[in-house]
C-alpha angles and dihedrals in degrees: 000000000000092000089048094068107116116220111245091234091063097064099064093118089063092052098056120106109234091221107047095022089226134109112291116270114196093337119209125208113234120211088258088060095248119127128228132175114267091237092049092054091051092047091051090051090047091050093050090045091054093043091054090068090066108063093187097052122096118235114230136171112238121215093240120013091188092058100035104032120058107249108247118227117264089236091059092046092050090048091054092047092050091047090052094238094130103024108059137039128240129056130317112242112260094008136098092211117100120230111251120227100149124090130174113248110229091208102056099012091233126133109251119207109208093196130223097319096045116194092004089069093061125093120230112240097234093170092057090043091055092048090051089051092051089049091052090050092049090049093051098036090149091058109077127203108247129218114267093213103049115084124221136291089029093042110142131210113264118247099179139026122208113220091199097049092035091221139110123237140189116228096268095045092047091054090046095052097036105044120178116265095030129103090250090065087070093058119122114249132185137175119299110299142151094210110091111179125181117270093228126039110233127206111258091211096047102031096192095052128086119227109248104156138055123225109220092196098053093026095225138108116267137181128236092262090058089056096041100055110338135094092295096054094114097035127103111251135180134195118278092238092053092047090047092051095045096045093044092051091048092048092046092050091048092049092047090050092051092048091049089052094051093116090049090050091051090050090050090048089054090050090049091051089052089049089051091053092046090049091053093047094045090046092054090046091051090050092052093048092047090051090051092050093049092045089056089049090049091049092050091048091047092052092049090046092053092048093050094047090049092051091049091050094050092048091049093052092048093052093046090054090051092049092048091051090050090050091052090049093053092045087059088062091064118103116267092013137083120332097359093052092048091049090051091054091049089054089062090064110111099185105095098206093049092045093051091047092054102031096057094068091037091053091054090054092047090051091052090050091048091049091050089054091053094047106031115193126170113241092233142015113258092202123094098200092137088065096052109115126216103204097161093109092048091046090052091050091050092048091049094050106132117229101161102056126229112336121240116260116256123234124231110238106228093188093058100036120093129185125198125134079315123043123221104196120188128186138180134215129225117277094246097042123137119234113283129211098222145323132238121210119202128191139175138183119247093192125085114266114261092218106050102008093236126128108265095197096141114128113244121198129213125222119276112296119206097186137056096267144034140180125241115204137206101029119171116251121250093014137127117241130186122209134193134167138197135188130232128209124171091349091304117118125212122229115276119271117247110283117255125196128215130184114220117225120261092248141024117284115269115218122214145131131221113278115237094192110053116070097324111149106217091192096063105014119071114201118192123227094260090052091225096109130053124186131190111212121200092203137126094312088055091054094043090053091053093081089064090057108092100171112071119277098330115139124170129239122260110226131206129174137195122270094233127062135209123229102165145006133027121305135178133197134175135204143164127245114202112242093233092061112124098208130351125170119199132187141084138309135202118233094213090059096037090067091054091044096054097036093050105040117190127230102274093184092084120062090197091067093053117072088210101083094191092243120124096232095104093222093115090070090073092057093066111120124214089254091065117092099220131078104185144169121211126235128171147133090024093305138105119214120210110210121236118261113263138180092259097053134058110215121193099185119095094217092056092050095050120090096223108105091207090062090056095056114085133173109269111254118238089236127027127205131196125196121191119196099195096183094049092041093230134125125204130199118208142186094241093208097055098019089229112157107237100179141353135184144168118271134191107245097182094132140013111316123218132192105256135198133183125195133189126181119347112350145132135205123190124189116223117258094242090056093052097038093084092054105037119094122194 
């Protein structure tokens, strides 16, 4: 391990800010775990803030804001921070310019939202700051850190730095200012340094609290207030000592593994250097071959060009000669010149025999000239249409010449694709792919056609798609569909992607949002602005309400319904329940009974009056009477609970009918689906990924039915984007 110590001078590449390309200065840790200089973050926010005034300008991330963007004064930056222009979202009062809290991270190229408090929510990377300071000291070994107490010219070189006093001392001054037997003698001191970081890391959200826990979801230190009622209330946290031990062990093992593989790394570096040389040689060879091919093409084109120009020149000379001869012939018809003059002289002949002998041939010529005057025709065609080239086909072939080979096949992204009565299919390309011209998505049904009963397994293709996703319309309900996609570049198609199969829902998608007016408890349910996500927070309000509970640990459910009702037909909707949710009930509710339910509240202080016992067994769902408005299925703690069969419900699943409770507990699906058949008075619950029916039962559809949800404890429900797309307005 002693030979594995890396000299501090060899790690400079890890200490360079990706924005200013200089050593880090007061680095801040972004939520994506990348570090950026404090000044660079402020300049990025300032740049985005100024760009937001110009609606027509395009926002772009420069390679170096310090070199390309004029550095704003610190006074102006502080003024903007104090005014809240670059530290909180929303709109500035009296302005049409939005406050900017999002910056692009240069490390991962993702947009980072700094939240309401902006820069103040970011931790300083004191570890990185200390390493940079040690690097600076190693780089300027000849420049010593001087004592802050001694005065020139007797100023001595510092030998210690006090982290409490934030000053550097020589030996004599340190003894003088830190005498034995005084509180200052207990101060923490280190070697000479100019980087004085705080002894305890404080929470940026609760400035008076020390961080003593680690959030495994956000991957950042938090305090106990953050966990109790803050933004990390529903997140999994661990103690700081445990996180320190685990992360340090992981890092040590990774470093030890890399050090043990040093010979292998050197071998791979040698292989990479050989590959670099081969790449350079093969690149030069490819250039030479390409030049040869194009030179041959140029020579062929030049030969054809010379032949065509020569043919045009010969045709032009021949036609000019014909036109000139015709001009001379017509000039002879003029008086006192050519044929007319000669004929006039022949007319002067008085000897009849001589005249007849000469005039016969002359008369033939005169008749021809007279006929040519009556039917004038040019001796040649002045157009050169036969020499007009149509090179469109050749130009297309040249443009479509393939230089990059066959493109790699794309892969359909199952996590992003969704299929309802319309299918939104997304795919991704390989990391090292070359640009493609377009993509073609193909799909086919694996279910018999509902019209003619024949297998409609013919692949159907969409139009050209120039992005990474497309939408397929008019899919049959309750059918299996296969999808595949391929890319095209320079008229060459890639192989097809592996086929993926989706099962369409049994009914058209029903669009709705959460209602913020009917029964929604604003104290315990948090509804986002889009009204497509509801979250139950077991925070301070939950604890304050506990003193009103007089019967053990019973706490009632908080209900919320959709803002759109169903009065006929079959409808389907899907949503996601977070795995950490304690208890979430999903199903439908009747409006006629909701009014009675909310206007005549029951005594919730007694758990014996409520059929919902508060336990996560799911058995209480079977105790619902027809007079109750809700028909619900229970999910929680990563499980789904199938209710017991009862006289009021018809259950088609074997697990639900069995008496064994273990058979009624299933893993909670990643996505849940609900289908209401209003006309048949039945509700179905599906695993939305596989479209497997988990449970069904009869329901009273005497009024308008609404999607219904009940939450208790920590929990979160999010509607799928396709479900909310029909209701959201931007």
